[in-house]
C-alpha positions as a Python dict, from the first residue, in 0.01 Angstrom:
ca = {
    (1, 'M'): (0, 0, 0),
    (2, 'Q'): (-381, 40, 13),
    (3, 'F'): (-506, 26, -338),
    (4, 'K'): (-816, 220, -438),
    (5, 'F'): (-1052, 140, -736),
    (6, 'A'): (-1121, 497, -839),
    (7, 'K'): (-1048, 505, -1206),
    (8, 'T'): (-882, 852, -1209),
    (9, 'L'): (-763, 1089, -1474),
    (10, 'G'): (-408, 1057, -1323),
    (11, 'V'): (-275, 858, -1622),
    (12, 'A'): (-432, 1090, -1874),
    (13, 'A'): (-290, 1406, -1689),
    (14, 'A'): (57, 1231, -1684),
    (15, 'V'): (38, 1174, -2051),
    (16, 'A'): (-74, 1527, -2114),
    (17, 'G'): (229, 1633, -1922),
    (18, 'L'): (463, 1447, -2148),
    (19, 'Y'): (336, 1646, -2450),
    (20, 'A'): (426, 1974, -2269),
    (21, 'A'): (757, 1859, -2188),
    (22, 'P'): (1077, 1974, -2379),
    (23, 'A'): (1180, 1748, -2665),
    (24, 'T'): (1496, 1642, -2510),
    (25, 'V'): (1316, 1531, -2187),
    (26, 'L'): (1081, 1325, -2400),
    (27, 'A'): (1368, 1152, -2576),
    (28, 'A'): (1529, 1050, -2235),
    (29, 'E'): (1207, 936, -2077),
    (30, 'K'): (1135, 559, -2042),
    (31, 'I'): (768, 469, -2066),
    (32, 'V'): (583, 129, -2038),
    (33, 'K'): (246, 174, -2216),
    (34, 'I'): (-41, -55, -2094),
    (35, 'D'): (-404, -78, -2194),
    (36, 'G'): (-689, -324, -2186),
    (37, 'S'): (-912, -503, -1947),
    (38, 'S'): (-1103, -321, -1668),
    (39, 'T'): (-1082, -656, -1476),
    (40, 'V'): (-704, -672, -1481),
    (41, 'Y'): (-663, -313, -1441),
    (42, 'P'): (-666, -306, -1053),
    (43, 'I'): (-365, -547, -1040),
    (44, 'T'): (-182, -371, -1313),
    (45, 'E'): (-214, -42, -1168),
    (46, 'A'): (-112, -148, -820),
    (47, 'V'): (206, -310, -983),
    (48, 'A'): (259, 6, -1181),
    (49, 'E'): (243, 231, -871),
    (50, 'E'): (488, 1, -674),
    (51, 'F'): (723, -28, -983),
    (52, 'Q'): (748, 350, -1024),
    (53, 'I'): (822, 399, -664),
    (54, 'S'): (1108, 128, -675),
    (55, 'K'): (1249, 306, -996),
    (56, 'K'): (1251, 646, -820),
    (57, 'G'): (1083, 813, -1125),
    (58, 'A'): (1310, 680, -1378),
    (59, 'V'): (1043, 484, -1566),
    (60, 'K'): (677, 594, -1626),
    (61, 'V'): (405, 350, -1658),
    (62, 'T'): (78, 447, -1808),
    (63, 'V'): (-242, 227, -1753),
    (64, 'G'): (-555, 267, -1973),
    (65, 'I'): (-895, 97, -1959),
    (66, 'S'): (-1025, 27, -2308),
    (67, 'G'): (-1174, -330, -2231),
    (68, 'T'): (-1002, -643, -2339),
    (69, 'G'): (-1101, -602, -2710),
    (70, 'G'): (-1018, -223, -2710),
    (71, 'G'): (-679, -303, -2561),
    (72, 'F'): (-594, -566, -2809),
    (73, 'K'): (-686, -326, -3096),
    (74, 'K'): (-418, -82, -2954),
    (75, 'F'): (-171, -369, -2887),
    (76, 'C'): (-197, -513, -3239),
    (77, 'R'): (-139, -173, -3377),
    (78, 'G'): (190, -156, -3178),
    (79, 'E'): (47, 128, -2972),
    (80, 'T'): (117, -46, -2635),
    (81, 'D'): (375, -265, -2484),
    (82, 'I'): (145, -478, -2270),
    (83, 'S'): (-243, -552, -2284),
    (84, 'G'): (-450, -665, -2000),
    (85, 'A'): (-697, -941, -2092),
    (86, 'S'): (-966, -1100, -1902),
    (87, 'R'): (-1010, -1372, -2168),
    (88, 'P'): (-750, -1520, -2413),
    (89, 'I'): (-672, -1343, -2749),
    (90, 'L'): (-917, -1422, -3023),
    (91, 'Q'): (-851, -1528, -3380),
    (92, 'K'): (-937, -1203, -3518),
    (93, 'E'): (-689, -1032, -3288),
    (94, 'M'): (-425, -1298, -3344),
    (95, 'D'): (-466, -1218, -3728),
    (96, 'A'): (-431, -837, -3679),
    (97, 'C'): (-120, -888, -3461),
    (98, 'K'): (30, -1114, -3736),
    (99, 'E'): (-49, -869, -4008),
    (100, 'A'): (126, -593, -3818),
    (101, 'G'): (432, -822, -3734),
    (102, 'I'): (345, -815, -3363),
    (103, 'Q'): (442, -1136, -3159),
    (104, 'Y'): (299, -1164, -2792),
    (105, 'I'): (388, -1351, -2474),
    (106, 'E'): (82, -1482, -2295),
    (107, 'L'): (110, -1457, -1924),
    (108, 'P'): (-157, -1572, -1678),
    (109, 'V'): (-137, -1351, -1375),
    (110, 'A'): (-415, -1444, -1145),
    (111, 'Y'): (-746, -1605, -1109),
    (112, 'D'): (-1086, -1435, -1105),
    (113, 'A'): (-1427, -1539, -983),
    (114, 'L'): (-1660, -1372, -1227),
    (115, 'T'): (-1940, -1259, -994),
    (116, 'V'): (-2301, -1242, -1027),
    (117, 'V'): (-2434, -949, -819),
    (118, 'L'): (-2774, -854, -679),
    (119, 'N'): (-2917, -555, -508),
    (120, 'P'): (-2903, -614, -124),
    (121, 'K'): (-3270, -582, -96),
    (122, 'N'): (-3336, -872, -333),
    (123, 'D'): (-3470, -1144, -109),
    (124, 'W'): (-3565, -1409, -368),
    (125, 'A'): (-3260, -1503, -567),
    (126, 'K'): (-2997, -1613, -315),
    (127, 'N'): (-2903, -1908, -537),
    (128, 'I'): (-2916, -1897, -917),
    (129, 'T'): (-2860, -2187, -1172),
    (130, 'V'): (-2652, -2166, -1487),
    (131, 'A'): (-2975, -2245, -1670),
    (132, 'E'): (-3158, -1957, -1512),
    (133, 'L'): (-2868, -1726, -1608),
    (134, 'K'): (-2896, -1850, -1956),
    (135, 'K'): (-3268, -1804, -1977),
    (136, 'M'): (-3193, -1440, -1876),
    (137, 'W'): (-2922, -1363, -2114),
    (138, 'E'): (-2948, -1576, -2423),
    (139, 'P'): (-3024, -1396, -2751),
    (140, 'A'): (-3384, -1556, -2760),
    (141, 'A'): (-3467, -1374, -2429),
    (142, 'Q'): (-3442, -1026, -2592),
    (143, 'G'): (-3758, -843, -2561),
    (144, 'K'): (-3944, -1157, -2421),
    (145, 'V'): (-3793, -1239, -2076),
    (146, 'K'): (-3881, -916, -1891),
    (147, 'T'): (-3972, -1037, -1544),
    (148, 'W'): (-3806, -1242, -1265),
    (149, 'K'): (-4113, -1466, -1258),
    (150, 'Q'): (-4054, -1569, -1629),
    (151, 'V'): (-3715, -1695, -1518),
    (152, 'N'): (-3836, -1897, -1200),
    (153, 'A'): (-4190, -1920, -1128),
    (154, 'A'): (-4124, -1895, -754),
    (155, 'W'): (-3975, -1548, -805),
    (156, 'P'): (-4176, -1238, -807),
    (157, 'D'): (-4346, -1070, -1113),
    (158, 'K'): (-4118, -780, -1106),
    (159, 'P'): (-3914, -616, -1384),
    (160, 'L'): (-3572, -796, -1469),
    (161, 'K'): (-3316, -512, -1499),
    (162, 'L'): (-2995, -645, -1649),
    (163, 'F'): (-2629, -489, -1619),
    (164, 'G'): (-2345, -650, -1789),
    (165, 'A'): (-2017, -595, -1954),
    (166, 'G'): (-1992, -420, -2281),
    (167, 'A'): (-1905, -586, -2602),
    (168, 'D'): (-1539, -490, -2599),
    (169, 'S'): (-1495, -656, -2255),
    (170, 'G'): (-1333, -991, -2223),
    (171, 'T'): (-1574, -1032, -1933),
    (172, 'F'): (-1857, -1015, -2180),
    (173, 'D'): (-1702, -1302, -2397),
    (174, 'Y'): (-1621, -1512, -2107),
    (175, 'F'): (-1960, -1486, -1937),
    (176, 'T'): (-2140, -1556, -2264),
    (177, 'E'): (-1925, -1850, -2339),
    (178, 'A'): (-1965, -1991, -1992),
    (179, 'I'): (-2337, -1935, -1954),
    (180, 'V'): (-2495, -1924, -2305),
    (181, 'G'): (-2237, -2161, -2451),
    (182, 'K'): (-2107, -1937, -2725),
    (183, 'A'): (-1885, -1615, -2692),
    (184, 'K'): (-2063, -1282, -2762),
    (185, 'S'): (-2402, -1470, -2783),
    (186, 'S'): (-2628, -1250, -2576),
    (187, 'R'): (-2952, -1049, -2573),
    (188, 'G'): (-2884, -671, -2642),
    (189, 'D'): (-3139, -504, -2438),
    (190, 'F'): (-2931, -461, -2131),
    (191, 'T'): (-2730, -168, -1971),
    (192, 'A'): (-2374, -239, -2091),
    (193, 'S'): (-2047, -85, -1982),
    (194, 'E'): (-1673, -158, -2000),
    (195, 'D'): (-1641, 41, -1670),
    (196, 'D'): (-1733, -187, -1387),
    (197, 'N'): (-1790, 92, -1148),
    (198, 'V'): (-2092, 186, -1370),
    (199, 'L'): (-2239, -148, -1332),
    (200, 'V'): (-2187, -156, -953),
    (201, 'Q'): (-2383, 176, -942),
    (202, 'G'): (-2671, 45, -1158),
    (203, 'V'): (-2720, -269, -946),
    (204, 'S'): (-2680, -99, -609),
    (205, 'Q'): (-2962, 140, -704),
    (206, 'D'): (-3224, -96, -840),
    (207, 'V'): (-3379, -372, -618),
    (208, 'N'): (-3484, -552, -952),
    (209, 'A'): (-3130, -548, -1100),
    (210, 'I'): (-2879, -826, -1152),
    (211, 'G'): (-2531, -787, -1307),
    (212, 'Y'): (-2182, -950, -1329),
    (213, 'F'): (-1825, -833, -1329),
    (214, 'G'): (-1479, -934, -1171),
    (215, 'Y'): (-1467, -1049, -803),
    (216, 'A'): (-1265, -761, -691),
    (217, 'Y'): (-1523, -514, -783),
    (218, 'Y'): (-1767, -711, -560),
    (219, 'E'): (-1539, -737, -285),
    (220, 'E'): (-1469, -367, -293),
    (221, 'N'): (-1849, -298, -299),
    (222, 'Q'): (-1998, -545, -53),
    (223, 'D'): (-2169, -263, 144),
    (224, 'K'): (-2378, -186, -174),
    (225, 'L'): (-2424, -543, -332),
    (226, 'K'): (-2463, -909, -250),
    (227, 'A'): (-2338, -1201, -445),
    (228, 'A'): (-2554, -1500, -588),
    (229, 'A'): (-2444, -1843, -519),
    (230, 'I'): (-2414, -2040, -841),
    (231, 'V'): (-2560, -2383, -922),
    (232, 'E'): (-2370, -2523, -1203),
    (233, 'K'): (-2598, -2835, -1270),
    (234, 'A'): (-2920, -2976, -1121),
    (235, 'G'): (-2830, -3171, -810),
    (236, 'K'): (-2505, -2994, -743),
    (237, 'P'): (-2469, -2753, -446),
    (238, 'A'): (-2504, -2363, -470),
    (239, 'V'): (-2136, -2216, -444),
    (240, 'M'): (-2054, -1867, -349),
    (241, 'P'): (-1755, -1707, -524),
    (242, 'S'): (-1462, -1688, -304),
    (243, 'P'): (-1075, -1739, -326),
    (244, 'Q'): (-1129, -2090, -165),
    (245, 'T'): (-1399, -2198, -402),
    (246, 'V'): (-1192, -2081, -705),
    (247, 'M'): (-887, -2274, -587),
    (248, 'N'): (-1061, -2589, -497),
    (249, 'G'): (-1241, -2594, -841),
    (250, 'T'): (-1609, -2582, -709),
    (251, 'Y'): (-1709, -2236, -825),
    (252, 'Q'): (-1795, -2328, -1185),
    (253, 'P'): (-1813, -2235, -1464),
    (254, 'L'): (-1729, -1869, -1373),
    (255, 'S'): (-1381, -1910, -1242),
    (256, 'R'): (-1121, -1789, -1496),
    (257, 'P'): (-751, -1702, -1534),
    (258, 'I'): (-688, -1343, -1625),
    (259, 'F'): (-372, -1240, -1835),
    (260, 'I'): (-122, -972, -1955),
    (261, 'Y'): (8, -1010, -2309),
    (262, 'V'): (352, -852, -2371),
    (263, 'N'): (486, -733, -2705),
    (264, 'A'): (763, -980, -2758),
    (265, 'T'): (986, -712, -2945),
    (266, 'A'): (935, -467, -2653),
    (267, 'A'): (1033, -747, -2407),
    (268, 'A'): (1357, -807, -2589),
    (269, 'F'): (1466, -459, -2681),
    (270, 'K'): (1313, -228, -2405),
    (271, 'P'): (1483, -295, -2072),
    (272, 'E'): (1205, -108, -1884),
    (273, 'V'): (933, -336, -2023),
    (274, 'K'): (1137, -649, -1916),
    (275, 'E'): (1200, -493, -1565),
    (276, 'F'): (833, -414, -1539),
    (277, 'V'): (705, -761, -1627),
    (278, 'N'): (990, -923, -1393),
    (279, 'F'): (866, -691, -1111),
    (280, 'Y'): (494, -783, -1204),
    (281, 'L'): (543, -1177, -1174),
    (282, 'K'): (766, -1132, -855),
    (283, 'N'): (505, -917, -673),
    (284, 'A'): (185, -1055, -814),
    (285, 'P'): (129, -1312, -518),
    (286, 'E'): (103, -1012, -271),
    (287, 'L'): (-51, -732, -505),
    (288, 'V'): (-317, -967, -651),
    (289, 'K'): (-439, -1058, -308),
    (290, 'E'): (-415, -686, -195),
    (291, 'V'): (-669, -580, -469),
    (292, 'K'): (-905, -881, -381),
    (293, 'Y'): (-826, -1120, -663),
    (294, 'I'): (-696, -1477, -624),
    (295, 'P'): (-324, -1540, -672),
    (296, 'L'): (-216, -1840, -865),
    (297, 'P'): (-57, -2121, -667),
    (298, 'A'): (317, -2110, -624),
    (299, 'N'): (384, -2390, -872),
    (300, 'E'): (179, -2199, -1126),
    (301, 'Y'): (350, -1884, -1082),
    (302, 'A'): (677, -2077, -1112),
    (303, 'A'): (562, -2205, -1445),
    (304, 'V'): (464, -1859, -1571),
    (305, 'N'): (798, -1724, -1476),
    (306, 'A'): (983, -1995, -1662),
    (307, 'H'): (762, -1933, -1959),
    (308, 'W'): (845, -1556, -1936),
    (309, 'K'): (1232, -1610, -1896),
    (310, 'A'): (1211, -1824, -2213),
    (311, 'L'): (1042, -1529, -2401),
    (312, 'K'): (823, -1780, -2577),
    (313, 'P'): (566, -1610, -2794),
    (314, 'G'): (228, -1739, -2891),
    (315, 'T'): (-93, -1850, -2718),
    (316, 'G'): (-221, -2168, -2551),
    (317, 'F'): (-571, -2126, -2681),
    (318, 'G'): (-710, -2163, -3029),
    (319, 'G'): (-826, -1806, -3089),
    (320, 'V'): (-1151, -1880, -2892),
    (321, 'P'): (-1236, -1833, -2488),
    (322, 'E'): (-1220, -2173, -2316),
    (323, 'V'): (-1381, -2254, -1988),
    (324, 'G'): (-1197, -2456, -1709),
    (325, 'V'): (-837, -2458, -1842),
    (326, 'K'): (-539, -2524, -1616),
    (327, 'I'): (-241, -2295, -1614),
    (328, 'E'): (23, -2548, -1645),
    (329, 'E'): (-163, -2734, -1920),
    (330, 'L'): (-208, -2397, -2105),
    (331, 'L'): (157, -2309, -2101),
    (332, 'K'): (259, -2657, -2230),
    (333, 'R'): (54, -2600, -2534),
    (334, 'I'): (269, -2310, -2652),
    (335, 'K'): (546, -2473, -2857),
}
């Protein structure tokens, strides 16, 4: 299967078709409802396509893109069975789920290299330090840091055009935590979108632009963009995002795990949800790679599978994003 990144209206059309169907058909139809992160979307959509083929139409899977935060809002209202997330569940979302009686099973499914992208005609910012990224994006930069030269005196006196994830995006939360030091702490005067394709288009059309999003969207658009090498600290080498640099731990601090959260009640009482998650984890190594993300090592998938089979609810995080966490350590935290 060759997966394409077009975010089509196919899911919406499928849902519209359901409402037009007779009540008897609706009652018999098995549906797995998913929403959430645009970063996790390509993986989940690829899995959903293959799963529906394997079930020969007996189960329908709908996959929406509301961003990580938007997806959790729906999930914690009981509107979806599974939520894709490019950062862990936050305390306010944990509280909302608890109030609604929603328990969740946290499952890491892949690694992502959050990628800083430039226009191909940018010939000055091949390497960018974390300190320079902070100077661009911190709240104090709003209305003040307007040119590339203000960030680095060796760079040209050209306008700095920023493109980044929207406030409902887990990518926004992770990037601000990793670069600025506090989740959601960012200047507000930039072009924001939960749709990564909008960001791709913006950066590809402006030589002065810089943006960030998940690695898969960079991989899919290498003909329109180039990635910046990141220097974590002074004296350290510049490192490009790649599966190898994520796996060997050198691409820091922008390597991260990405997740699905499964409604524990749906997992226990809706066979189609359990079947779908089983299929997801079994086929993740192949499909994650196919859509240009980084599969977990075999031992980490084994740990995630064991965690899933135990249907153990909860999160390994304390309600805040966390940079540099290891998967096996994370799963051990959930008692």
